N, C-alpha and C positions, 0 to 999 in steps of 0.2 A: 354394751360395747361402746367405747368412746370413738368420736369422729377423728379421723387422721388429719394432722396438720398438712395443709396443701404444700408447704415447702418440703416436707418429707416425701410426698408423692413425687414432686418435681425432681428431687435428687435421684429417685429410682427410675425415672423415665429417661431412656437413652436419647442423646441429641440426634435430631433428624436434620439432614441436609435440606435446605429450601423451606424449612418450617421454623417460624419464629414465635416464641411465646411472648404474649403481650399482657402485662399486668399494669393497668393504668387506673388506679383507684379514683382519682379526681374526676374522671369521665365515666367511671363505671364500666370500663372495658376490660374484660378478662377473656382470653381465648388464644387461638393460634391463627397466625397469618401465614398463608402458603403463597410463595412466589416462585414460579418456574419460568425460565426464559431459555429459548433455544432458537438459533438461526433467525433472530429478529422478531420472533413471535413470543407473546407472553400470556400466561394464565395466572390468575390471582384469585384467592378465595379466603374468606374470613369465617372462622369456626368458633362461635361463642360458647363459653362454659354453660351459660343459662340455656341456650338453645339445645345443647346436646346432653344436658343433665349434670355433668361435672367435667372437670378438666381432662379426665381420661377418655370420656366419650367424645369430647371435642378433638382430642389428639387422634383418636381412632378415625374420625371423619376426615381430619386433615391429611392423615397418611393415605387414606383411600383416594381422596381428591388428588394428591400428589401423584399417585400411581397412574390414575386416569389421565392427568395432564402430561406425564411422561409419555404415555402411550399415544395420545393425540398429537403431540409435538414430535413424536419419534425420537425422543431424546434417550441416549444410552443411560443405563443405570448410574446412579450418583457416584459409585466407587470406581467407575471406569475413567481413566485419563483420556481426554479427547483433545486432539490438536485442532484448534479452530482456524478461522480465517487469518491470513497473514496481515499484520499491521506494520510490517517492516517496510523499509524503503527499497527492498530488493524484489519483493514479490514471493519470497521464500520464507516460510515459517522458521523462526529462530536464527535468521541470518540478517545482519544489518551492515550497511556501508556507512562508515563515519570517519571523522578525523580524530586521531589519538596521538597526543604528543606531537602535533604538527604534521603527521603523516596519514595519508589515506589508507584505510584498512577495510577488510571484510572481517566481521566478527560473528562467530557461531555461538549459540547458547543452548544449553540443555540442562536437565535435572538428573542428578545421579546421587543415590543414597540420601535423598531429601535435601541435597545442596545444589545450588546453582553453579554450573560449570561453564567455562567459555574457552575459546581458542581464537586467536586473531592472526590474520595473514596480510602482510604488507603488499599493497598494490604496486608500489615502486620496485619492490624486490621480485615479485612473482609475475607482475602484469595483471591487468584487469580480469581476464578470463580465468587464468590459472588460480589466482587468489580466491575467486568465487568458487571454483571447483574444489579447492582445498577446504574452504569453509563448509561447503555442502557435505563433503566426505567426513569432516570432523563431527558435524552435527549428526549425520547418519550413524556413525560409529558410537557416539555417545548415547543416542536413542536406543541403538541395538543392545548396548550394555545394560541400560536401564530396564528394557523389556525382558532381557535374559535373567536379570537379577530378580525381577518380579515373578517370573515363572518358576523359580526354584522352590 
């Protein structure tokens, strides 16, 4: 029985989130690098083909390490969408205050059917508080539609 071509094996291995395949012949590095980050904490591991027998053994060890890292960091599974810390200038995730075409606005962002959506509300027209409330309501409605569509 002939030995399988490694590239054939790689094609049949499904892609794993947080697991990177490294083939670096000039340094003799063949294996998987696992990097998991959650709430400012990191876990990292290297799984060499040589150490684990072959690329599938290394991948198996990498997948087990990733599962353990997720558990230790209390990170939700990779296919779960998680809204993290706000990096906006308003303190609300998905809402930003900015100048657009010379006018101050609040803008809400969300994802719907894989596309980025937005709505903007003029501060001059609605006032500071009401424009922010409208942006928050638009973001909530967009997120609600996204979550309802995912649940179908």
